[in-house]
VEXBAFI-697824 format. One line per field, with one value per residue (C-alpha): x, z, y; residue number from 1. Coordinates in Angstrom, 1 decimal, m for minus. Layout:
N
east	(X, ...)
up	(Z, ...)
north	(Y, ...)
pos	(NUM, ...)
This chain:
94
east	(116.0, 117.7, 120.5, 118.1, 116.3, 119.7, 120.9, 117.7, 117.9, 121.6, 120.6, 118.0, 120.4, 118.1, 118.5, 118.8, 115.1, 114.3, 116.2, 114.1, 110.9, 111.8, 112.7, 109.4, 107.6, 109.3, 108.2, 104.6, 104.7, 106.0, 103.3, 100.5, 101.8, 101.8, 98.3, 97.1, 98.4, 96.7, 93.4, 93.5, 94.0, 91.1, 89.0, 89.6, 88.7, 85.5, 84.5, 84.9, 82.9, 80.2, 79.9, 79.7, 77.0, 74.9, 75.3, 74.1, 71.0, 70.2, 70.2, 68.4, 65.8, 65.9, 62.7, 64.3, 67.1, 66.1, 68.1, 68.6, 68.9, 72.6, 73.4, 73.5, 71.3, 69.8, 68.1, 64.5, 63.7, 59.9, 60.2, 62.2, 59.4, 56.8, 58.8, 59.3, 55.6, 54.7, 57.2, 55.8, 52.3, 53.4, 54.7, 52.3, 50.8, 51.4)
up	(68.0, 65.9, 65.1, 64.0, 61.6, 60.2, 59.7, 57.9, 55.6, 54.9, 53.8, 51.5, 50.0, 51.1, 49.7, 52.1, 51.4, 52.9, 56.1, 56.4, 55.8, 58.5, 60.9, 60.2, 60.9, 64.2, 65.2, 64.2, 66.3, 69.3, 68.8, 68.6, 71.8, 73.6, 72.3, 73.5, 77.0, 77.0, 75.8, 78.7, 81.2, 79.7, 79.8, 83.6, 84.1, 82.1, 84.1, 87.3, 85.8, 84.6, 88.1, 89.7, 87.2, 88.0, 91.7, 91.5, 89.5, 91.7, 94.7, 93.1, 91.0, 91.2, 89.3, 86.2, 85.9, 83.4, 83.0, 79.7, 79.6, 78.6, 81.9, 80.4, 81.8, 80.6, 82.3, 81.2, 80.6, 80.6, 84.0, 85.2, 84.1, 85.8, 89.0, 88.9, 88.4, 91.3, 93.6, 92.5, 93.2, 96.8, 97.5, 99.4, 97.1, 98.0)
north	(59.1, 61.8, 59.4, 56.7, 59.0, 60.2, 56.6, 55.7, 58.8, 58.0, 54.5, 55.9, 58.4, 61.2, 64.7, 67.8, 68.5, 65.1, 66.0, 69.2, 67.3, 64.7, 67.6, 69.3, 66.1, 65.7, 69.2, 68.4, 65.3, 67.3, 70.0, 67.4, 65.8, 69.2, 70.0, 66.6, 67.2, 70.6, 69.1, 66.6, 69.4, 71.3, 68.2, 67.9, 71.6, 71.2, 68.2, 70.2, 73.1, 70.7, 69.1, 72.5, 73.6, 70.5, 70.9, 74.5, 73.6, 70.7, 73.0, 76.0, 74.2, 70.4, 70.0, 71.7, 69.2, 66.5, 63.4, 61.5, 57.7, 58.2, 59.9, 63.4, 66.1, 69.3, 72.2, 72.4, 76.1, 75.5, 73.9, 76.9, 79.2, 77.1, 77.0, 80.8, 81.3, 79.0, 80.8, 84.2, 83.1, 82.2, 85.6, 87.9, 90.6, 94.3)
pos	(1, 2, 3, 4, 5, 6, 7, 8, 9, 10, 11, 12, 13, 14, 15, 16, 17, 18, 19, 20, 21, 22, 23, 24, 25, 26, 27, 28, 29, 30, 31, 32, 33, 34, 35, 36, 37, 38, 39, 40, 41, 42, 43, 44, 45, 46, 47, 48, 49, 50, 51, 52, 53, 54, 55, 56, 57, 58, 59, 60, 61, 62, 63, 64, 65, 66, 67, 68, 69, 70, 71, 72, 73, 74, 75, 76, 77, 78, 79, 80, 81, 82, 83, 84, 85, 86, 87, 88, 89, 90, 91, 92, 93, 94)
């Protein structure tokens, strides 16, 4: 790859500054590739965390989990308050 870039620059009668710019561009491409791989790894970790979060709420308060038509979910805080109030009302008073 390096030889190909050098051959192209030689054909274009490139100055030393052009060689530096091409080298810097190669470094940028490598950095972007590394960041992309790291992003994919973080995406997998986030998916696991999101799944665990959903599983926890489904076990603790299934009535508070509200599903959107897109497949996404959110935790309804008002429903949590209502669930907590109903559970507190069931407790025997002292």
